[in-house]
C-alpha atoms as a printed R data frame, in Angstrom:
    type eleno elety resid chain resno       x       y       z
1   ATOM     1    CA   MET     A     1  57.685 145.152 106.809
2   ATOM     2    CA   GLU     A     2  60.813 143.658 105.867
3   ATOM     3    CA   ARG     A     3  61.902 143.081 109.572
4   ATOM     4    CA   SER     A     4  58.447 141.329 110.426
5   ATOM     5    CA   MET     A     5  59.158 138.887 107.569
6   ATOM     6    CA   ARG     A     6  62.259 137.486 109.366
7   ATOM     7    CA   VAL     A     7  62.015 134.216 110.990
8   ATOM     8    CA   PRO     A     8  64.159 133.832 114.197
9   ATOM     9    CA   PHE     A     9  66.826 131.196 114.036
10  ATOM    10    CA   TYR     A    10  65.356 129.528 117.028
11  ATOM    11    CA   VAL     A    11  61.799 129.186 115.633
12  ATOM    12    CA   LEU     A    12  63.377 127.647 112.519
13  ATOM    13    CA   ALA     A    13  65.277 124.991 114.429
14  ATOM    14    CA   ILE     A    14  62.167 124.346 116.464
15  ATOM    15    CA   PHE     A    15  60.118 123.704 113.267
16  ATOM    16    CA   LEU     A    16  62.762 121.450 111.744
17  ATOM    17    CA   LEU     A    17  62.943 119.474 115.030
18  ATOM    18    CA   LEU     A    18  59.075 119.080 115.087
19  ATOM    19    CA   SER     A    19  58.785 118.299 111.368
20  ATOM    20    CA   ASP     A    20  61.641 115.700 111.094
21  ATOM    21    CA   PRO     A    21  63.253 115.189 114.498
22  ATOM    22    CA   PHE     A    22  65.331 112.301 113.276
23  ATOM    23    CA   ALA     A    23  66.703 114.093 110.221
24  ATOM    24    CA   VAL     A    24  67.810 116.711 112.920
25  ATOM    25    CA   ILE     A    25  69.502 114.305 115.306
26  ATOM    26    CA   ASN     A    26  71.214 112.557 112.154
27  ATOM    27    CA   ALA     A    27  72.578 115.701 110.915
28  ATOM    28    CA   ASN     A    28  73.980 116.845 114.402
29  ATOM    29    CA   SER     A    29  75.602 113.222 114.696
30  ATOM    30    CA   GLU     A    30  77.302 113.333 111.370
31  ATOM    31    CA   GLY     A    31  78.020 117.134 111.978
32  ATOM    32    CA   ASP     A    32  79.822 116.108 115.271
33  ATOM    33    CA   ALA     A    33  81.651 113.081 113.410
34  ATOM    34    CA   LEU     A    34  82.901 115.594 110.586
35  ATOM    35    CA   PHE     A    35  84.012 118.194 113.363
36  ATOM    36    CA   ALA     A    36  85.997 115.353 115.208
37  ATOM    37    CA   PHE     A    37  88.014 115.002 112.097
38  ATOM    38    CA   ARG     A    38  88.546 118.589 111.647
39  ATOM    39    CA   ARG     A    39  89.933 118.821 115.145
40  ATOM    40    CA   ALA     A    40  92.233 116.040 114.415
41  ATOM    41    CA   VAL     A    41  93.810 117.777 111.342
42  ATOM    42    CA   LYS     A    42  95.943 120.919 110.620
43  ATOM    43    CA   ASP     A    43  94.317 122.947 107.667
44  ATOM    44    CA   PRO     A    44  96.991 125.686 106.529
45  ATOM    45    CA   ASN     A    45  94.779 126.738 103.817
46  ATOM    46    CA   ASN     A    46  91.520 126.876 105.597
47  ATOM    47    CA   VAL     A    47  89.557 124.865 103.408
48  ATOM    48    CA   LEU     A    48  87.756 123.426 106.430
49  ATOM    49    CA   GLN     A    49  86.706 127.129 107.574
50  ATOM    50    CA   SER     A    50  82.943 126.791 106.859
51  ATOM    51    CA   TRP     A    51  82.839 123.680 109.167
52  ATOM    52    CA   ASP     A    52  80.815 125.435 111.883
53  ATOM    53    CA   PRO     A    53  79.451 122.946 114.514
54  ATOM    54    CA   THR     A    54  76.990 125.402 115.695
55  ATOM    55    CA   LEU     A    55  75.079 124.834 112.542
56  ATOM    56    CA   VAL     A    56  71.843 122.531 112.452
57  ATOM    57    CA   ASP     A    57  73.423 120.238 109.832
58  ATOM    58    CA   PRO     A    58  76.773 120.004 107.781
59  ATOM    59    CA   CYS     A    59  75.200 120.128 104.425
60  ATOM    60    CA   THR     A    60  76.228 123.787 103.852
61  ATOM    61    CA   TRP     A    61  79.802 123.148 104.621
62  ATOM    62    CA   PHE     A    62  82.153 123.223 101.906
63  ATOM    63    CA   HIS     A    63  83.433 119.925 100.361
64  ATOM    64    CA   VAL     A    64  80.611 117.987 102.048
65  ATOM    65    CA   THR     A    65  77.665 116.528  99.956
66  ATOM    66    CA   CYS     A    66  74.420 115.371 101.210
67  ATOM    67    CA   ASP     A    67  71.267 113.616 100.079
68  ATOM    68    CA   ASP     A    68  67.736 114.829 100.268
69  ATOM    69    CA   ASP     A    69  67.381 113.456 103.795
70  ATOM    70    CA   LYS     A    70  70.470 115.721 104.980
71  ATOM    71    CA   ARG     A    71  72.606 113.027 105.140
72  ATOM    72    CA   VAL     A    72  76.378 113.115 104.345
73  ATOM    73    CA   THR     A    73  77.172 111.240 100.919
74  ATOM    74    CA   ARG     A    74  80.395 112.529 100.155
75  ATOM    75    CA   LEU     A    75  83.668 113.988 101.492
76  ATOM    76    CA   ASP     A    76  85.770 115.464  98.944
77  ATOM    77    CA   LEU     A    77  89.044 116.602 100.404
78  ATOM    78    CA   GLY     A    78  91.821 115.309  98.209
79  ATOM    79    CA   HIS     A    79  94.915 117.333  97.757
80  ATOM    80    CA   ALA     A    80  93.963 119.811 100.379
81  ATOM    81    CA   LYS     A    81  97.187 119.844 102.108
82  ATOM    82    CA   LEU     A    82  95.807 118.723 105.346
83  ATOM    83    CA   SER     A    83  97.923 117.104 108.036
84  ATOM    84    CA   GLY     A    84  96.915 115.025 111.187
85  ATOM    85    CA   HIS     A    85  95.156 111.743 111.342
86  ATOM    86    CA   LEU     A    86  91.966 109.876 110.461
87  ATOM    87    CA   VAL     A    87  89.391 109.202 113.359
88  ATOM    88    CA   PRO     A    88  87.222 106.483 114.045
89  ATOM    89    CA   GLU     A    89  84.132 108.857 114.124
90  ATOM    90    CA   LEU     A    90  84.061 108.826 110.311
91  ATOM    91    CA   GLY     A    91  82.517 105.487 110.509
92  ATOM    92    CA   ARG     A    92  79.355 107.096 111.598
93  ATOM    93    CA   LEU     A    93  78.499 108.495 108.338
94  ATOM    94    CA   GLN     A    94  76.271 105.746 107.554
95  ATOM    95    CA   ARG     A    95  75.365 106.965 104.120
96  ATOM    96    CA   LEU     A    96  78.661 107.897 102.884
97  ATOM    97    CA   GLN     A    97  79.587 106.724  99.540
98  ATOM    98    CA   PHE     A    98  82.785 108.658  98.440
99  ATOM    99    CA   LEU     A    99  85.520 109.269 100.982
100 ATOM   100    CA   GLU     A   100  88.211 111.121  98.982
101 ATOM   101    CA   LEU     A   101  91.408 112.119 101.313
102 ATOM   102    CA   TYR     A   102  94.034 111.645  98.770
103 ATOM   103    CA   LYS     A   103  97.197 113.401  98.197
104 ATOM   104    CA   ASN     A   104  97.309 115.147 101.820
105 ATOM   105    CA   ASP     A   105  99.851 114.466 105.050
106 ATOM   106    CA   LEU     A   106  97.654 112.145 106.910
107 ATOM   107    CA   LYS     A   107  99.323 109.816 109.379
108 ATOM   108    CA   GLY     A   108  98.821 107.000 111.695
109 ATOM   109    CA   PRO     A   109  96.429 104.087 111.166
110 ATOM   110    CA   ILE     A   110  93.277 103.613 109.094
111 ATOM   111    CA   PRO     A   111  90.644 103.351 111.709
112 ATOM   112    CA   LYS     A   112  88.847  99.822 111.801
113 ATOM   113    CA   GLU     A   113  85.637 101.989 111.878
114 ATOM   114    CA   LEU     A   114  85.638 102.773 108.232
115 ATOM   115    CA   GLY     A   115  84.396  99.127 107.827
116 ATOM   116    CA   ASP     A   116  81.014 100.432 109.032
117 ATOM   117    CA   LEU     A   117  80.635 102.502 105.846
118 ATOM   118    CA   LYS     A   118  78.361 100.060 104.228
119 ATOM   119    CA   ASN     A   119  77.148 102.324 101.568
120 ATOM   120    CA   LEU     A   120  80.885 103.383 100.376
121 ATOM   121    CA   VAL     A   121  81.583 103.203  96.869
122 ATOM   122    CA   SER     A   122  85.088 104.634  96.954
123 ATOM   123    CA   LEU     A   123  87.683 105.086  99.324
124 ATOM   124    CA   GLY     A   124  90.726 107.088  98.170
125 ATOM   125    CA   LEU     A   125  93.409 107.418 100.728
126 ATOM   126    CA   TYR     A   126  96.250 107.203  98.385
127 ATOM   127    CA   GLN     A   127  99.553 109.479  98.644
128 ATOM   128    CA   ASN     A   128  99.426 110.110 102.223
129 ATOM   129    CA   ASN     A   129 101.769 108.829 105.192
130 ATOM   130    CA   LEU     A   130  99.461 106.479 106.776
131 ATOM   131    CA   THR     A   131 100.951 103.398 108.733
132 ATOM   132    CA   GLY     A   132  99.939 100.263 110.424
133 ATOM   133    CA   SER     A   133  97.819  97.336 108.866
134 ATOM   134    CA   ILE     A   134  95.143  97.228 106.359
135 ATOM   135    CA   PRO     A   135  91.822  96.600 108.556
136 ATOM   136    CA   ALA     A   136  90.290  93.313 107.845
137 ATOM   137    CA   SER     A   137  86.997  95.408 108.599
138 ATOM   138    CA   LEU     A   138  87.267  96.962 105.093
139 ATOM   139    CA   SER     A   139  85.878  93.505 103.833
140 ATOM   140    CA   ASN     A   140  82.546  94.677 105.111
141 ATOM   141    CA   LEU     A   141  82.345  97.317 102.337
142 ATOM   142    CA   SER     A   142  80.189  95.345 100.128
143 ATOM   143    CA   ASN     A   143  79.385  98.017  97.790
144 ATOM   144    CA   ILE     A   144  82.759  99.582  97.305
145 ATOM   145    CA   LYS     A   145  84.264  99.621  93.690
146 ATOM   146    CA   PHE     A   146  87.450 101.798  94.238
147 ATOM   147    CA   LEU     A   147  89.721 101.019  96.893
148 ATOM   148    CA   ARG     A   148  92.916 102.964  96.435
149 ATOM   149    CA   LEU     A   149  95.505 102.763  99.544
150 ATOM   150    CA   ASN     A   150  98.633 103.002  97.602
151 ATOM   151    CA   SER     A   151 101.761 105.314  98.233
152 ATOM   152    CA   ASN     A   152 101.502 105.143 102.148
153 ATOM   153    CA   MET     A   153 103.575 103.358 104.556
154 ATOM   154    CA   LEU     A   154 101.024 100.372 105.358
155 ATOM   155    CA   THR     A   155 102.783  97.348 106.707
156 ATOM   156    CA   GLY     A   156 101.490  93.865 107.474
157 ATOM   157    CA   ARG     A   157  99.642  91.102 105.487
158 ATOM   158    CA   ILE     A   158  96.864  91.845 103.017
159 ATOM   159    CA   PRO     A   159  93.770  90.673 104.684
160 ATOM   160    CA   ARG     A   160  92.278  87.604 102.917
161 ATOM   161    CA   GLU     A   161  88.945  88.730 103.906
162 ATOM   162    CA   LEU     A   162  89.078  91.658 101.171
163 ATOM   163    CA   THR     A   163  88.794  88.976  98.522
164 ATOM   164    CA   LYS     A   164  84.955  88.533  99.186
165 ATOM   165    CA   LEU     A   165  84.522  92.267  97.898
166 ATOM   166    CA   GLY     A   166  82.608  91.301  94.943
167 ATOM   167    CA   ASN     A   167  81.876  94.657  93.329
168 ATOM   168    CA   LEU     A   168  85.430  95.796  93.603
169 ATOM   169    CA   LYS     A   169  86.744  97.161  90.095
170 ATOM   170    CA   ILE     A   170  89.801  99.249  91.142
171 ATOM   171    CA   LEU     A   171  92.323  98.143  93.655
172 ATOM   172    CA   ASP     A   172  95.839  99.602  94.137
173 ATOM   173    CA   LEU     A   173  97.834  98.530  97.349
174 ATOM   174    CA   SER     A   174 101.167  99.345  95.572
175 ATOM   175    CA   ASN     A   175 103.970 101.514  97.153
176 ATOM   176    CA   ASN     A   176 103.604 100.469 100.715
177 ATOM   177    CA   ASP     A   177 105.569  97.993 102.976
178 ATOM   178    CA   LEU     A   178 103.256  95.110 102.763
179 ATOM   179    CA   CYS     A   179 104.461  91.630 103.422
180 ATOM   180    CA   GLY     A   180 103.713  87.993 102.819
181 ATOM   181    CA   THR     A   181 101.909  87.071  99.616
182 ATOM   182    CA   PHE     A   182  98.825  88.639  97.815
183 ATOM   183    CA   PRO     A   183  95.573  86.946  97.484
184 ATOM   184    CA   THR     A   184  94.569  85.662  93.956
185 ATOM   185    CA   SER     A   185  91.304  84.175  94.824
186 ATOM   186    CA   GLY     A   186  87.721  85.879  94.874
187 ATOM   187    CA   SER     A   187  87.566  89.244  93.490
188 ATOM   188    CA   PHE     A   188  91.388  89.503  93.603
189 ATOM   189    CA   SER     A   189  91.621  86.976  90.633
190 ATOM   190    CA   LYS     A   190  90.979  89.851  88.196
191 ATOM   191    CA   PHE     A   191  93.853  92.230  89.486
192 ATOM   192    CA   SER     A   192  97.411  92.198  88.073
193 ATOM   193    CA   GLU     A   193 100.734  92.381  90.069
194 ATOM   194    CA   GLN     A   194 100.507  96.101  89.379
195 ATOM   195    CA   SER     A   195  97.922  96.526  92.090
196 ATOM   196    CA   PHE     A   196 100.751  95.307  94.575
197 ATOM   197    CA   LYS     A   197 103.889  96.537  92.895
198 ATOM   198    CA   ASN     A   198 106.608  98.231  94.992
199 ATOM   199    CA   ASN     A   199 105.970  96.468  98.104
200 ATOM   200    CA   THR     A   200 109.683  95.165  98.809
201 ATOM   201    CA   ARG     A   201 108.412  92.330 101.308
202 ATOM   202    CA   LEU     A   202 105.728  90.924  99.222
203 ATOM   203    CA   LYS     A   203 106.906  87.572  97.874
204 ATOM   204    CA   GLY     A   204 104.326  87.422  94.940
205 ATOM   205    CA   PRO     A   205 100.984  85.659  94.496
206 ATOM   206    CA   GLU     A   206  99.538  83.202  96.753
207 ATOM   207    CA   LEU     A   207  99.799  79.706  95.184
208 ATOM   208    CA   MET     A   208  96.681  78.196  96.103
209 ATOM   209    CA   GLY     A   209  96.859  74.403  96.845
210 ATOM   210    CA   PHE     A   210 100.706  74.489  96.768
211 ATOM   211    CA   VAL     A   211 101.542  76.862  99.365
212 ATOM   212    CA   ARG     A   212  99.867  77.685 102.579
213 ATOM   213    CA   TYR     A   213  99.177  81.471 103.211
214 ATOM   214    CA   ASP     A   214 100.375  81.480 106.834
215 ATOM   215    CA   THR     A   215 104.169  80.083 106.884
216 ATOM   216    CA   GLY     A   216 104.584  81.116 110.282
217 ATOM   217    CA   GLU     A   217 107.068  83.718 109.284
218 ATOM   218    CA   SER     A   218 107.070  86.984 110.821
219 ATOM   219    CA   CYS     A   219 105.288  89.718 108.962
220 ATOM   220    CA   LYS     A   220 104.351  93.028 110.578
């Protein structure tokens, strides 16, 4: 009797596909994106062990949170001792609200594709070893409230496009190697110099109306 009650996996998969094919397609796409990240990192503590690409969707994976439509909304991997690099595929997680990868050993650039995460509320990449410039595409994150990129090795100028992030409440770009001046207009008008401290090549705030931002000096 008990044996007859079991539903074969392939029957369940067909049922899910027929009942909501778009949910399955989206789940598979997001699972592929997350698995691309898993392949790009080393995981000495096996915190990603449950990330099985053969599953119908990634919502059963540890450290992944989904909504009722089985779309990924949170990725919580702070202080997980991961090393490796970020991947552009993370930009496919269209409903992601929290991307928390702080206090790891991630290297390389911040992918410009993270600017496609239009629902993102918090981006926590602090205390890694990220290099390269801050992508101007992050200015597309219109819902973001917490942007923390501090304690990395980021270089270059602070994109002026970020000043249009009207919902931004917490900004921390400190302890990097940024250069030039930092913006004081738009949403940046409410942030103190604490948000930019310990960038030895930063010359201070931009003086609107007196000093042009782009002085022609090398800043990489």
